[in-house]
N, C-alpha and C positions, 0 to 999 in steps of 0.2 A: 748465983742461982742458974744463970744461963749456961755457965760452964758445966754444972752438974746435970742439966737436962741434955745437953750435947753429949756429954760422956756417957750417960745412961742409954741414950738412943743409940750411939755407936756401938756400945757393948752388946745390946740386944740384937742390933744388926749383924754383928760378928757371929754370935752365937747361932742365930737363925741360918745364916749362910754356911756355916761349918756343918750344921746338921743336914743341910740339903746335899753337900758334897761327900757324905760319908761313903767310904769305899765299899762297893758291893761285893759279896763273898762270890767266888767262882763256884757255881754249883754243878757245872758240866763235869767235873772230874771229882771222885771220892777218894779220900785217904784209904789206904789198904795195908794190910801186912803182907810180908813176902819172905821167901826163903831164897838162899843163894842159887840152887839150881833153877829156879824160875827166871833168873836174871841172865843165865848163860845163853849165848847165842847172838844172832844178828837182830839189830834194831834199826828201822829205816826211819829217817826224819821227815818232817813235813815242810821245812823251810824252802821258800821259793829262791830261785836263783836271779830273779828279776832285779833285786835291790842290792846286789852286791857291791859293797865299797871297797877301795883300795886296801884299807887296813883292817878289814873284817874277814872272818872265816865262817863258812857254813858248814855244819857237820851234816853229811849226807846219810852216813851208815856208821854204826857202832857195833863191833863184834866182841862181845865180853867172853874171855876165856876162863877156864877152870883155875889156872894158876894166877889169876888176878891180873893178867895183862889184857890189853885190848888192841885191836886194829881199828883205826878210826879213818874212815874216808872222808876227806875234806875237800871242799872247793874254796879256793881263794882267787885273788886276782890273777894268778898264773895258771890256773886250771885245777883239774882233779889231781889229787895225789893221796896215797895211803901213808899214814904215820903210826908208829907203834906208841903205846902209852900204858898206864896203869890205872887200876880202878880199886876203890875201897868202899866198903859198906859202912855207913853211918860214921864217917870220918869227920871230925871237927877241923876245919881249916882255919888257920890263924894268919892274918896278913899284918905286917908291921914288925916292929922290934919286939923284944921280950916284955919290956915295960908298957909299951903302948901298942897293943895289938887289938885287932877287931876279929872276933870269932864268927864263923859262918858254919851252920849245921845243915846237913842234907841227908838224904837216904843213901845216895851214891856220889862220890867225888871221882871225876874222870880227869886225869892229868896227862898231857902230852906236850911235845916241843914242836910248835908249828914251824919254827926256824931255829938256827943255832942260838938266837939271842931272845926268842920270845916263847915263853912257857904259858901254856893255857891251862886253866883249872875251870872245869864245868861242874856246878853243883846240881845234881839231878834229884828229882823227887819221884818215887814210885806212887803211882795213883791208879785208880780203876775207872774205866769207861766202857760201858756196855758189856760188862763181866769179862773184860780184858785188861790186862796190865798194860800201862804205858809209862814211859819215862818223860818227865816234863822239866823244862829249864826256861824260865821267862815265858815267851810266847811260842815256843818250839816244843813239840812232843815227838816221841819216838814210839812207833808200834813194832811189836816183835813179828819178825818175818816168818 
């Protein structure tokens, strides 16, 4: 009987705790529809240079071109540089082997080679904030210049 009471109390505690830590929806940015011409041009990032780590890269600016290429201005531990890349709209990215892969969906996928051995893939979503389109990726957002 004691075990049943302890089990019931533990279960109730877990349920109440999980309800308290429910993920809050981000209401600052709204989902939106978009056309390719709206995406073309330069997008400026908001990421700070203060917390730059050795193995990380910060995208400062993205210039999306009509031919689906992009010029990406990045900041890494060696300084500022511009690299060329590609972008696709609503592209599903698969990581892993054919049999065991994980799929990621986004509005835009941006691919570039940070170095000869390091390819970066950024999955960006198009959202709206104050009637302006923005690109978001994790806690980074890009506003059109």
